[in-house]
C-alpha angles and dihedrals in degrees: 000000000000106000093188089062089055092049092050090051091050093055090049097054122094128219103187118119106226128189132160114235116205121226095231124085115252128223114243112269107246117253089236090066090064096037099058122097108260113264089230134003142146092047119178142163123222115250091243089058095238107108144037125208131188144159109242137178107274111253112254094015095102088236093302099112137041132233138187117247130189131185134189107234094213091054108034090150090068090070129226137303110236133195117184121222117264126255091266109009110069126195111239104163143008141183131198113235131188123261088052091288129140127205112212131187120203137168141196137188116270128190126189144078109316090210096204094317127137131321112348094031093122098047101058094251115168101176123066143123129271115219120206129190118212137187120213135154129248090267088057092221101144132015113209131177106275116251089339123172101222094191113105115227112228116241096029111136124226088247091056091047090052089047091054091049092053096043097038125236109219139044141170113255107172133005096211090212098202096049107089096211114011134082134173116253137174125224127189113241106232094213101044097025087222124122125259119201122218144178101239125198110219093203102043102025089229117144139197123204115243104168142354112217123207138192092283103020126077136165122258124182122006120201103257091217104044105014092238112153109246102175138016138180128233126193116212134174115267099185133295112351094349138096137188127223111224119198114209123195125200112246103229092211099049100023090227125128113242128194115242109210091197088066097041116102138160110262090229088064087064098209118165112236109164120165104207105168150345128244109235095210102047102024089232121139126238108232130186106209146151094206090112102033142023087250126059114262132187109246136174118234124198110213091197098056091027090225137119121235113263094242128046120251089222130000140154129206095227108025141038127252103242101181146006115225107225124189116257102185128080094254095053103018116162093352118133103251095172145306140249122244111209096221129140083308122014105265122202112214113192123204095176105096096222095048092042091054091052093046092049092049093050092049089053090049092050105035116195093014130109113243120211119189106201105165144012141164126243099270093038091240088129120041124173113210142160132214125202145147140172087282099036123063111221115287122194127218145172117222106210120203089344092286114059118075112205111190115218091185147272123274090231109014091170092067113100107215091207089069093063121077139217126307123205136184106225140163135209137187119256120218092265093051099260117140112236118198118213146170117241120196121188135193119261113281098010114137136176110285095031118119113289116266137228104259142202124209105207116188113194127241126255100047084220094064139067142222124255126203125240127062113003105226092199090058092223097118100049089039089059100038092050086058092055102265126131110224124207119190108193119205089214124191108288092047115127130220095043100081136312092253094058090046097051092042088073095061111128091353100111107145091001125069091354088057092045088060091058093046091047088052089057091050090048090055089055093047090052093052092245100110133046104230090221094053109054127121133179119226125178142156128218104342085004086058088055089053091051091049091048090053089058093062102034123099118248097011107176093222136099093211144347134233114200116190117192089340133188104224103158114060090182092060093040089067110146098320102113099085139041089212107096095202092049089051091051092047099044097037091068090057097048097089136112135079112004111210093206091058091052104045091118085071095056110146109158133069109249140197115201125188136170139164120254090227093053106122095169098061102013121209093257088079095058096034094048092050091047092051091050098050106030093092091051104043136012104278138175131192126197124187108198114212116239095353116142125206099255135043144294093078127180116260089250090058092056090043093052100042096044091047091051092047093048094050094043094052094046099042113017110029108109122311107350099346132280 
C-alpha cells in the first residue's frame, strides 16, 4: 500500500462544516416533523450486489409504524416487497445478506421480573424491551429466529430460558463477502452463558465451530475469506484492581496463538489497539492505535518482527482515523481503498482511483452534504450511497452505471432545509487553559453583530462518547434552532474520539472540571456575542442529564434553568450497574467520581425539568424522581414519567411528541424569570 498516496489525500480533504444560512426568519419546524417514523432508514445492499433492504414507514400508518422493504437491484422499477411490523413486535433494523437472505431486528415491550437478566437486572427494573433477531428471504415469506440453536439444553431452568429470551442469544459477526453462503455468527452457550462463534450456512442452517469465548477470552480478527480466527484477546490480572489486555496472534507456521508483548497494555492505561485487517502481500496487520500519538492512527504491524512500521499508514494532525475502508468485492477484495477521518463529521477519504472518482462526483452533485458509500457491486454499476448535512436528513440513492441517480427516498422528506441554520465546529478555552472543541448550531439568518440569542448548552451522553456534526437524529438541535435558540454542544473532558488526553482528563471529574467545561462554553457564547447572558439554559440526556442536574446545585451556574432527560443524579446508587461487562464496570467505576448532585440538593438554585421513560433500565426513574423530590421545595421543579419510553432510540412517535412538547413549553414559559 502506498502510504504517500494516503497522506496526499489527507491534506486534500476538508473538515469544515458549511451551511448556507438564509437572511429571512424561518417558522419553527412542527414537532410532528421530528416525531414521525422516518420514511426510510437502515438501508443496505447485499454483498453479492443483488438485493436492497430497508426499514420504511408502514404504508397507511401516517408515519407511525415501521415496515420491512426489499428490492431486487436488477429490477428496481418493479418496486419493493413490504411487510408491516406486527401489533407488538416492531421492526427497528435490517441488513441485506447474500443468498437472498435478510437479517431483521425487532423489539417489543416486556413487563415482569428480570430475574438477573440483561441491563437493569441489578436495579429492580420490571419494564424493558425484548429484542429479537430474525432471518427471512427477500420474498419475506417466513420469519425465523436468526441463527438459532433449536436444541434445548437439558438442565436449563425456566428462569434461565427467560433470561436468554430477554438478553438475546445470537448475532451476526462477519458477512464473509466472498463466501456465497456462509457468515460468522455468535450464539450464547446456555450452560456457560459465554458466546460460541460459528461458520453458519444461510441456506442449510449448518454450522461449524470457530471459537469458544470465555469470561476473559474473546475473538479478534477473523480471516475475511475463510473465517479462520487470526487474533484474539485475553484479559489477565495485573495486580490489585488492574488487568492487562493481551493480544494473541495465530502463528501461521505452528497454528498456535502467541502473546505479543508489544500489543499488551493495562486496561487502565486505556490505549486503543484495534487490529482491523491483514495485508495479503506482506502479512502485516492493519492496526488502529494511539500508542504513538494522542489521536488514533492507522499503523502496520509485522507479527514476525513484532514491530510497527516507523511511519503511520494514515494519520491526521487534529482528528483520529476511525476506520480503514477495505475492498469487499472480488476485484478489490481486502485492498485498502481509503480511510475515515473522525472529524466534525466522519469523512471518507478514498485512495483507490475508481472509488475516489465516484466519491468526488457525488460530492459535486450534493454540495455541502456528507456522502457515505455503503455498498456496491463488483463492476461498480450499482453503488448505494447516502447524502446528508445539518440541514438535510439522510437521503438514500442508487448510482446506476456511474451516471444515473435513482433516489430511494429521504428519511424525512417533509423537512425544509432552508428552515435550519448554520453549523460550525468551534473551540474555546476552559478556565484551566484546556481547549474544548464544540459544535455550534445557529438559527437561520443569524449573523455576527445581530442581537444576542437565547441559547442552550447541550452536553452529550456517555460520557465516553462524542457528538458528530451533520443531521441530528434525535431532532433536538434543529427543533431548538428553528425556534430561535443557539445550541452549543461541548466536547467536554471525558469525551472519547478526540484524543486520549481529553478522554482521560475527565476521570473522577463528574460535576467538577467536566462541568466547568460546559459552564465555560456558556460564557464563551456570551463573549462571542452569540448568547444573551440572561437567557441561557442547559439541556442534556443520560450523562447530559447528570450535567443538567449538577448545574442545579452548583454555585454560579450561568443558566436560567436546567432540563435533565433520563439523568443520573445519584452517583452512590449508580455504582457499577450500567454495564453487563465486568471489566468495563471495573474500569469505568473508578472514573465515576466527583460532585454527587443528590448529596448537594440543599444547594439547589435553578428551576429544573426532569423527565425519563418508565422502560428506561439504564438510568431508571428513581434517579430523576429522587432528585425532583429533594429539590422541589427549594426551586421550581417538574417531573415527567414518559410511558413505555426506553433509554435509547428508536422511540415511538408519541415519545418524541411528548418530550418535545414538554421541552418547548418549559423553555418558553417556566425557565427562569419569564421563560427563555
